[in-house]
N, C-alpha and C positions, 0 to 999 in steps of 0.2 A: 973636636967639639970647640970651635972658635966662638967666643962671645956667648957662650951658653948662659952666662949670668944676665945678659941683656934680655934674652928670651924669657928667662925666669922672672925678671922684673915685670915684663909685659904680661906674663901669665898671672902674676900676683895682682896686677892692676885689674885684669879681667875678672878675677874671682873676689875682688874687694879687699885685698890685704893692703894695709896702710903703706903709702908710698914715700918712704924716707930711707936714707942710707942706713941709719941705725936700726930701725925696726925690721928691715928686710933681712939682715943677717941671720936672725934666729930661724926665720922661715926657710931661708936658703940652706941652712945647716940640716934642717929636717928633710927637705925635698932632695938634697944632694946626697945625704948620708945613707946609712944602711936601710933606713925606712923607705927611701925613695929610689933615686937613680943609682946609688952606690958609686958616686964619682967624687973627684976632688973638689971639696967645697971652697978651697982657697982660690982656685981659678974663677969660680963663679962669683965670689965676693970681689975679686979684683975687677972683673968685667962689670959688675954692678956699680962699683966705685966710678969706673970710667963713664958709665951711663949717667950717673947722677951729677958728676962734674960737668959733663957736656950739656946736660939738660939745664943745669943751673946757669951756665954761660949763655945758652939760648934764651932762657927766661929773662936774663939781665939785658940781652941785646934787644929783645922784643919790647921791654920797658923803655929802653933808651930810644928806640925808633918811635915809639908812641909819644914820648916827651919831645922829640925833635919835630914831629908832625904837629903837635899842639902849638909849639913855639912858632913854627912857620905860618900856621893859620892865624895866630895872633898878629904876626908881623904883616901878613897880607891884609887883614882887617884894618890894621892901623894905617897902612898905605892907602887903602880905599877910602878910609875916613878922611885922611889928609887931602886926597884928591877932590872929595865932595865939598870940602870947605873952600 
């Protein structure tokens, strides 16, 4: 069961469970424990940690790319304005 935690995080998203690393642990313990799949909860939590770290990095990269795009559009507008004068 590789990356079962990532699948659980996606399932949590689909059923409306809050999506944060801290809040997902209690739900994972319940789902992975004796009441649920009866599997090792630590593996699932480690997988979810990996998921949230990567997701955070992707969100930061998306923000950075948007900032770069805005900066380039401003530069292009400034160059066009200078050419018009």
